[in-house]
ZADO-1210 file (C-alpha; in nm, 4 decimals, padded with zeros to 6 digits):
<atoms>
<atom x="00.0173" y="-00.0368" z="-00.0265" code="MET" pos="1"/>
<atom x="00.1579" y="00.3585" z="-00.0824" code="PRO" pos="2"/>
<atom x="00.2521" y="00.5813" z="00.1841" code="GLU" pos="3"/>
<atom x="00.1080" y="00.9313" z="00.0451" code="VAL" pos="4"/>
<atom x="00.1304" y="01.2252" z="00.2994" code="VAL" pos="5"/>
<atom x="-00.0754" y="01.4728" z="00.2646" code="ILE" pos="6"/>
<atom x="00.0204" y="01.7965" z="00.3790" code="VAL" pos="7"/>
<atom x="-00.2415" y="02.0857" z="00.5596" code="PRO" pos="8"/>
<atom x="-00.2305" y="02.4071" z="00.4538" code="THR" pos="9"/>
<atom x="-00.5370" y="02.5027" z="00.7081" code="GLY" pos="10"/>
<atom x="-00.7963" y="02.5494" z="00.3814" code="THR" pos="11"/>
<atom x="-00.7651" y="02.2647" z="00.2039" code="ALA" pos="12"/>
<atom x="-01.0914" y="02.0045" z="00.1547" code="ASN" pos="13"/>
<atom x="-00.9591" y="01.7345" z="00.3149" code="LEU" pos="14"/>
<atom x="-01.2663" y="01.4534" z="00.3212" code="ALA" pos="15"/>
<atom x="-01.2374" y="01.4289" z="-00.0756" code="SER" pos="16"/>
<atom x="-00.8537" y="01.3662" z="-00.0962" code="VAL" pos="17"/>
<atom x="-00.8377" y="01.1590" z="00.1166" code="ILE" pos="18"/>
<atom x="-01.1268" y="00.9595" z="-00.0458" code="ALA" pos="19"/>
<atom x="-00.9715" y="00.9877" z="-00.3343" code="ALA" pos="20"/>
<atom x="-00.6599" y="00.7814" z="-00.2067" code="PHE" pos="21"/>
<atom x="-00.8405" y="00.5669" z="-00.0578" code="ARG" pos="22"/>
<atom x="-01.0456" y="00.4341" z="-00.3447" code="ARG" pos="23"/>
<atom x="-00.7358" y="00.3933" z="-00.4847" code="LEU" pos="24"/>
<atom x="-00.6010" y="00.1045" z="-00.1811" code="GLY" pos="25"/>
<atom x="-00.3908" y="00.3762" z="-00.0759" code="ALA" pos="26"/>
<atom x="-00.4717" y="00.4793" z="00.3260" code="GLU" pos="27"/>
<atom x="-00.2839" y="00.8153" z="00.3077" code="PRO" pos="28"/>
<atom x="-00.2090" y="01.0189" z="00.6554" code="MET" pos="29"/>
<atom x="-00.2386" y="01.4601" z="00.7395" code="VAL" pos="30"/>
<atom x="00.0562" y="01.6118" z="00.8785" code="THR" pos="31"/>
<atom x="00.2439" y="01.9166" z="00.8569" code="ALA" pos="32"/>
<atom x="00.5030" y="01.8009" z="01.0662" code="GLU" pos="33"/>
<atom x="00.8893" y="01.7954" z="00.8484" code="PRO" pos="34"/>
<atom x="01.0032" y="01.4711" z="00.8359" code="ALA" pos="35"/>
<atom x="00.7117" y="01.2740" z="00.8008" code="SER" pos="36"/>
<atom x="00.6773" y="01.5318" z="00.4545" code="ILE" pos="37"/>
<atom x="01.0331" y="01.3961" z="00.4260" code="LEU" pos="38"/>
<atom x="01.0256" y="01.0310" z="00.4424" code="ALA" pos="39"/>
<atom x="00.7474" y="00.9626" z="00.3198" code="ALA" pos="40"/>
<atom x="00.7243" y="00.8152" z="-00.0147" code="ARG" pos="41"/>
<atom x="00.4284" y="01.0476" z="-00.2187" code="HIS" pos="42"/>
<atom x="00.3273" y="01.3836" z="-00.0833" code="VAL" pos="43"/>
<atom x="00.0360" y="01.5698" z="-00.1903" code="MET" pos="44"/>
<atom x="00.0112" y="01.9462" z="-00.1160" code="LEU" pos="45"/>
<atom x="-00.3596" y="02.0430" z="-00.1518" code="PRO" pos="46"/>
<atom x="-00.5517" y="02.3794" z="-00.1012" code="GLY" pos="47"/>
<atom x="-00.8334" y="02.6106" z="-00.1176" code="VAL" pos="48"/>
<atom x="-00.8304" y="02.8688" z="-00.0587" code="GLY" pos="49"/>
<atom x="-00.6055" y="03.2318" z="-00.0230" code="ALA" pos="50"/>
<atom x="-00.2650" y="03.1565" z="-00.1145" code="PHE" pos="51"/>
<atom x="-00.0973" y="03.4044" z="00.1583" code="GLY" pos="52"/>
<atom x="-00.3510" y="03.1922" z="00.4246" code="ALA" pos="53"/>
<atom x="-00.2311" y="02.8574" z="00.3100" code="ALA" pos="54"/>
<atom x="00.1855" y="02.9264" z="00.3256" code="MET" pos="55"/>
<atom x="00.1485" y="03.0944" z="00.6073" code="ALA" pos="56"/>
<atom x="00.0274" y="02.7505" z="00.7175" code="ARG" pos="57"/>
<atom x="00.3199" y="02.6117" z="00.5544" code="LEU" pos="58"/>
<atom x="00.5769" y="02.8781" z="00.7352" code="VAL" pos="59"/>
<atom x="00.4224" y="02.8246" z="01.1184" code="GLU" pos="60"/>
<atom x="00.4586" y="02.4113" z="01.0296" code="ALA" pos="61"/>
<atom x="00.8948" y="02.3863" z="00.8762" code="GLY" pos="62"/>
<atom x="00.6813" y="02.1899" z="00.6050" code="ALA" pos="63"/>
<atom x="00.7259" y="02.4823" z="00.3039" code="ASP" pos="64"/>
<atom x="01.1569" y="02.3801" z="00.3664" code="ALA" pos="65"/>
<atom x="01.0347" y="02.0493" z="00.4238" code="ALA" pos="66"/>
<atom x="00.8624" y="02.0284" z="00.0821" code="LEU" pos="67"/>
<atom x="01.1450" y="02.2613" z="-00.1178" code="ARG" pos="68"/>
<atom x="01.3860" y="01.9770" z="-00.0076" code="GLU" pos="69"/>
<atom x="01.1469" y="01.7274" z="-00.1074" code="ARG" pos="70"/>
<atom x="01.1033" y="01.8709" z="-00.4494" code="ILE" pos="71"/>
<atom x="01.4436" y="01.9534" z="-00.5206" code="ALA" pos="72"/>
<atom x="01.5311" y="01.5534" z="-00.4492" code="ALA" pos="73"/>
<atom x="01.2819" y="01.4985" z="-00.7286" code="ASP" pos="74"/>
<atom x="01.0327" y="01.2469" z="-00.5290" code="ARG" pos="75"/>
<atom x="00.6343" y="01.2098" z="-00.5490" code="PRO" pos="76"/>
<atom x="00.5328" y="01.4958" z="-00.4563" code="THR" pos="77"/>
<atom x="00.1546" y="01.6688" z="-00.6141" code="MET" pos="78"/>
<atom x="00.0241" y="02.0235" z="-00.5670" code="ALA" pos="79"/>
<atom x="-00.3066" y="02.1003" z="-00.6296" code="ILE" pos="80"/>
<atom x="-00.4819" y="02.3982" z="-00.7347" code="CYS" pos="81"/>
<atom x="-00.3725" y="02.6505" z="-00.4436" code="VAL" pos="82"/>
<atom x="-00.1173" y="02.4326" z="-00.3759" code="GLY" pos="83"/>
<atom x="-00.0154" y="02.3797" z="-00.7054" code="HIS" pos="84"/>
<atom x="-00.0219" y="02.7544" z="-00.7302" code="GLN" pos="85"/>
<atom x="00.2175" y="02.7814" z="-00.4509" code="LEU" pos="86"/>
<atom x="00.5127" y="02.6463" z="-00.5900" code="LEU" pos="87"/>
<atom x="00.5143" y="02.9535" z="-00.7998" code="PHE" pos="88"/>
<atom x="00.6892" y="03.2850" z="-00.6350" code="GLU" pos="89"/>
<atom x="00.4223" y="03.5249" z="-00.5787" code="ALA" pos="90"/>
<atom x="00.0390" y="03.5523" z="-00.6804" code="SER" pos="91"/>
<atom x="-00.1611" y="03.8660" z="-00.7203" code="ASP" pos="92"/>
<atom x="-00.4028" y="03.7213" z="-00.4441" code="GLU" pos="93"/>
<atom x="-00.1508" y="03.7719" z="-00.1487" code="SER" pos="94"/>
<atom x="00.1032" y="04.0574" z="-00.2912" code="PRO" pos="95"/>
<atom x="00.2422" y="04.0481" z="00.0364" code="GLU" pos="96"/>
<atom x="00.3485" y="03.6408" z="00.0151" code="ALA" pos="97"/>
<atom x="00.5777" y="03.4827" z="-00.0669" code="ARG" pos="98"/>
<atom x="00.5524" y="03.1488" z="-00.2175" code="GLY" pos="99"/>
<atom x="00.7329" y="02.7892" z="-00.2235" code="LEU" pos="100"/>
<atom x="00.9618" y="02.9469" z="-00.5650" code="GLY" pos="101"/>
<atom x="00.9671" y="02.6144" z="-00.7357" code="ILE" pos="102"/>
<atom x="00.8483" y="02.7803" z="-01.0519" code="VAL" pos="103"/>
<atom x="00.9567" y="03.1509" z="-01.1317" code="ALA" pos="104"/>
<atom x="00.7058" y="03.3928" z="-01.2212" code="GLY" pos="105"/>
<atom x="00.3727" y="03.5166" z="-01.0798" code="ARG" pos="106"/>
<atom x="00.0125" y="03.3536" z="-01.0496" code="VAL" pos="107"/>
<atom x="-00.2122" y="03.6522" z="-01.1745" code="GLY" pos="108"/>
<atom x="-00.6319" y="03.6763" z="-01.1654" code="ARG" pos="109"/>
<atom x="-00.8526" y="03.5456" z="-01.4862" code="PHE" pos="110"/>
<atom x="-00.9343" y="03.8582" z="-01.6838" code="PRO" pos="111"/>
<atom x="-01.2732" y="04.0466" z="-01.6383" code="GLU" pos="112"/>
<atom x="-01.4347" y="03.9123" z="-01.9188" code="ARG" pos="113"/>
<atom x="-01.4647" y="03.6018" z="-01.8270" code="VAL" pos="114"/>
<atom x="-01.6537" y="03.4110" z="-01.5320" code="ARG" pos="115"/>
<atom x="-01.4304" y="03.4328" z="-01.2598" code="VAL" pos="116"/>
<atom x="-01.3762" y="03.2245" z="-00.9917" code="PRO" pos="117"/>
<atom x="-01.4449" y="02.8989" z="-01.2925" code="GLN" pos="118"/>
<atom x="-01.5976" y="02.6787" z="-01.1516" code="PHE" pos="119"/>
<atom x="-01.7089" y="02.3116" z="-01.3800" code="GLY" pos="120"/>
<atom x="-01.5527" y="02.1355" z="-01.5864" code="TRP" pos="121"/>
<atom x="-01.2790" y="02.2452" z="-01.8580" code="ASN" pos="122"/>
<atom x="-01.0867" y="02.0516" z="-02.1657" code="GLU" pos="123"/>
<atom x="-00.7134" y="01.9825" z="-02.0676" code="VAL" pos="124"/>
<atom x="-00.4213" y="01.9276" z="-02.3287" code="GLU" pos="125"/>
<atom x="-00.1120" y="01.8183" z="-02.2342" code="ALA" pos="126"/>
<atom x="00.1895" y="01.8440" z="-02.4045" code="GLU" pos="127"/>
<atom x="00.3200" y="01.5611" z="-02.5923" code="GLU" pos="128"/>
<atom x="00.6049" y="01.4811" z="-02.4279" code="ASP" pos="129"/>
<atom x="00.4585" y="01.4867" z="-02.0972" code="CYS" pos="130"/>
<atom x="00.4843" y="01.1670" z="-01.9485" code="ASP" pos="131"/>
<atom x="00.2546" y="01.1560" z="-01.5941" code="LEU" pos="132"/>
<atom x="-00.0214" y="01.4464" z="-01.7900" code="LEU" pos="133"/>
<atom x="-00.3195" y="01.3311" z="-02.0452" code="ASP" pos="134"/>
<atom x="-00.5849" y="01.5456" z="-02.2207" code="SER" pos="135"/>
<atom x="-00.9091" y="01.5179" z="-02.1285" code="GLY" pos="136"/>
<atom x="-01.1661" y="01.7134" z="-01.9103" code="TYR" pos="137"/>
<atom x="-01.0678" y="01.8096" z="-01.5304" code="ALA" pos="138"/>
<atom x="-01.3255" y="01.9721" z="-01.3156" code="TYR" pos="139"/>
<atom x="-01.1916" y="02.3735" z="-01.1841" code="PHE" pos="140"/>
<atom x="-01.2384" y="02.5902" z="-00.9123" code="ALA" pos="141"/>
<atom x="-01.0201" y="02.8654" z="-00.9371" code="ASN" pos="142"/>
<atom x="-00.9950" y="03.2567" z="-01.0124" code="SER" pos="143"/>
<atom x="-00.5971" y="03.3001" z="-01.0306" code="TYR" pos="144"/>
<atom x="-00.3520" y="03.0760" z="-01.2107" code="ARG" pos="145"/>
<atom x="-00.0249" y="03.0881" z="-01.4226" code="ALA" pos="146"/>
<atom x="00.0411" y="03.1114" z="-01.8027" code="THR" pos="147"/>
<atom x="00.3887" y="03.0117" z="-01.8210" code="ALA" pos="148"/>
<atom x="00.6479" y="02.7643" z="-01.6095" code="ALA" pos="149"/>
<atom x="01.0328" y="02.7857" z="-01.7616" code="ALA" pos="150"/>
<atom x="01.1647" y="02.4076" z="-01.7763" code="GLY" pos="151"/>
<atom x="00.8264" y="02.2135" z="-01.7022" code="TRP" pos="152"/>
<atom x="00.6305" y="02.0380" z="-01.9264" code="ARG" pos="153"/>
<atom x="00.2905" y="02.1535" z="-01.9434" code="ILE" pos="154"/>
<atom x="-00.0957" y="02.0837" z="-01.9800" code="ALA" pos="155"/>
<atom x="-00.3020" y="02.3757" z="-02.0873" code="THR" pos="156"/>
<atom x="-00.7318" y="02.5141" z="-02.0620" code="ALA" pos="157"/>
<atom x="-00.8603" y="02.7672" z="-02.2242" code="ASP" pos="158"/>
<atom x="-01.0182" y="03.0346" z="-02.0014" code="HIS" pos="159"/>
<atom x="-00.9713" y="03.4131" z="-02.1018" code="GLY" pos="160"/>
<atom x="-00.6865" y="03.2392" z="-02.2336" code="GLY" pos="161"/>
<atom x="-00.4977" y="02.9395" z="-02.2116" code="ARG" pos="162"/>
<atom x="-00.3577" y="02.9192" z="-01.8624" code="PHE" pos="163"/>
<atom x="-00.1589" y="02.6210" z="-01.7063" code="ILE" pos="164"/>
<atom x="-00.4000" y="02.3486" z="-01.6214" code="ALA" pos="165"/>
<atom x="-00.1200" y="02.1128" z="-01.4786" code="ALA" pos="166"/>
<atom x="00.2349" y="02.0803" z="-01.5238" code="MET" pos="167"/>
<atom x="00.5116" y="01.7931" z="-01.4678" code="GLU" pos="168"/>
<atom x="00.8952" y="01.7757" z="-01.4183" code="ARG" pos="169"/>
<atom x="01.0673" y="01.4175" z="-01.3110" code="GLY" pos="170"/>
<atom x="00.8289" y="01.3239" z="-01.0321" code="LYS" pos="171"/>
<atom x="00.6613" y="01.5926" z="-00.9125" code="VAL" pos="172"/>
<atom x="00.3465" y="01.7362" z="-01.0430" code="ILE" pos="173"/>
<atom x="00.0569" y="02.0233" z="-01.0068" code="GLY" pos="174"/>
<atom x="-00.2388" y="02.0787" z="-01.1339" code="THR" pos="175"/>
<atom x="-00.4896" y="02.3534" z="-01.0856" code="GLN" pos="176"/>
<atom x="-00.7391" y="02.1595" z="-01.1284" code="PHE" pos="177"/>
<atom x="-00.9059" y="01.8931" z="-00.8530" code="HIS" pos="178"/>
<atom x="-00.7851" y="01.5539" z="-00.9712" code="PRO" pos="179"/>
<atom x="-01.0046" y="01.3969" z="-00.6628" code="GLU" pos="180"/>
<atom x="-01.3014" y="01.5599" z="-00.8363" code="LEU" pos="181"/>
<atom x="-01.2074" y="01.5158" z="-01.2135" code="SER" pos="182"/>
<atom x="-01.3682" y="01.1426" z="-01.1746" code="GLY" pos="183"/>
<atom x="-01.2139" y="00.8812" z="-01.4109" code="ALA" pos="184"/>
<atom x="-00.9520" y="01.0533" z="-01.5962" code="TYR" pos="185"/>
<atom x="-00.8644" y="01.2380" z="-01.2197" code="GLY" pos="186"/>
<atom x="-00.7763" y="00.8599" z="-01.0725" code="ALA" pos="187"/>
<atom x="-00.6178" y="00.7653" z="-01.3547" code="ALA" pos="188"/>
<atom x="-00.3461" y="01.1427" z="-01.2628" code="LEU" pos="189"/>
<atom x="-00.3645" y="00.9826" z="-00.9435" code="LEU" pos="190"/>
<atom x="-00.3339" y="00.6295" z="-00.9973" code="SER" pos="191"/>
<atom x="00.0001" y="00.7163" z="-01.1999" code="ARG" pos="192"/>
<atom x="00.1330" y="00.8969" z="-00.9784" code="TRP" pos="193"/>
<atom x="00.1053" y="00.6571" z="-00.6838" code="LEU" pos="194"/>
<atom x="00.2881" y="00.4244" z="-00.9223" code="THR" pos="195"/>
<atom x="00.6039" y="00.6753" z="-00.9009" code="LEU" pos="196"/>
<atom x="00.9132" y="00.4824" z="-00.6567" code="ALA" pos="197"/>
<atom x="01.0450" y="00.6779" z="-00.4103" code="CYS" pos="198"/>
</atoms>
């Protein structure tokens, strides 16, 4: 049974994430303890809510440094929704806050001409060289998004212009969408990720 640590950010819908892993035969543990983050076979960083509040929770627990170390070592790590945004340096949602800085750049708000927040299903188109990401339809709930991630393989969606729906680099994945709410498409992605060796 894969060991999955889910890092609480204080704003995540943990119940749906836990249920998704249990459906795949994994029994996750929720903790922000740095030693557990470093030791786990797989780590997920979820998040729903504000960039600044989620990042403050990670810093308070010392989880930010552990996540940076783990990702630098290319160990299986997945970040979803606001967790995905935390991989970047900053966000217009919380201008005073600094993200994990794994990915260069800033997360911006969707343009006013489209519905904000984006709620519902959207088509995801993966680049041909992606190993874990593929194309399909996923469930989104977001007002902010990234548009570039140098050095990462990406999948995009369109809402007021193309944006990063997901990205991968080695054994690390960030998804703006919610795989735990994306039916068979999301379950398949989680399953592929769980097969990665630590």
